[in-house]
C-alpha positions as CSV (number, residue, x, y, z in Angstrom):
1,M,75.1,68.0,-82.8
2,A,73.2,70.6,-85.1
3,S,70.5,69.4,-87.3
4,I,68.4,71.0,-90.0
5,D,65.3,70.2,-91.9
6,L,66.6,70.1,-95.4
7,D,63.1,70.2,-96.9
8,K,62.7,73.7,-95.5
9,V,65.9,75.1,-96.5
10,L,66.5,73.4,-99.9
11,D,64.6,73.3,-103.2
12,K,63.2,69.8,-103.8
13,A,65.7,68.7,-106.3
14,W,68.3,69.0,-103.6
15,A,66.8,67.9,-100.6
16,D,68.2,64.1,-101.0
17,K,71.6,65.1,-102.0
18,S,74.6,64.6,-99.7
19,L,76.1,67.5,-97.5
20,P,79.2,67.7,-99.8
21,E,76.8,67.9,-102.9
22,I,74.7,70.6,-101.1
23,L,77.8,72.8,-100.2
24,A,79.0,72.7,-103.8
25,A,75.5,73.5,-105.1
26,P,74.8,76.8,-106.4
27,V,73.1,79.1,-103.8
28,A,69.8,78.8,-105.8
29,A,69.7,75.4,-104.3
30,L,68.4,77.2,-101.2
31,K,64.8,77.6,-101.1
32,G,63.7,81.2,-101.7
33,V,66.9,82.1,-103.5
34,S,66.3,82.3,-107.3
35,D,69.0,81.9,-110.1
36,R,69.0,85.7,-110.5
37,D,69.8,86.1,-106.8
38,G,72.6,84.0,-107.3
39,E,73.9,85.7,-110.2
40,L,73.7,89.1,-108.2
41,L,75.5,87.4,-105.2
42,Q,78.1,86.3,-107.6
43,E,78.4,89.8,-109.2
44,A,78.6,91.6,-105.8
45,F,80.8,89.1,-103.6
46,G,82.0,86.4,-105.8
47,V,79.5,83.7,-104.0
48,K,78.9,80.9,-106.5
49,T,78.1,78.2,-104.0
50,V,76.4,77.6,-100.7
51,A,79.6,76.9,-98.9
52,D,80.7,80.4,-100.6
53,L,77.8,82.0,-99.0
54,A,78.4,80.5,-95.5
55,E,81.8,81.5,-95.7
56,L,81.0,85.2,-96.7
57,K,82.5,87.7,-94.3
58,Y,79.7,89.8,-94.3
59,V,77.0,87.0,-93.4
60,R,79.4,85.9,-90.5
61,W,79.4,89.4,-89.3
62,A,75.7,89.9,-89.3
63,Q,75.6,86.4,-87.5
64,A,77.8,87.6,-84.7
65,L,76.2,90.9,-84.3
66,A,72.5,89.1,-84.0
67,A,74.3,86.6,-81.5
68,L,75.5,89.6,-79.3
69,E,71.9,91.2,-79.4
70,A,70.4,87.8,-78.6
71,A,72.7,87.1,-75.6
72,K,71.5,90.3,-73.9
């Protein structure tokens, strides 16, 4: 089972929310992502929510390439 320290990856306002709420949250709910970053992600890729970002094919491709490199 995967686990994550939500305090390290979410802004304080989102750390106590349920997983469905977090996934439906704007990407600015992620620590270090500003509202402007969220606007740019929406303009460039149509990403509105944390779930959209997780499902973005470019993110998945980059993760797959990094996993291939790590498996060497």
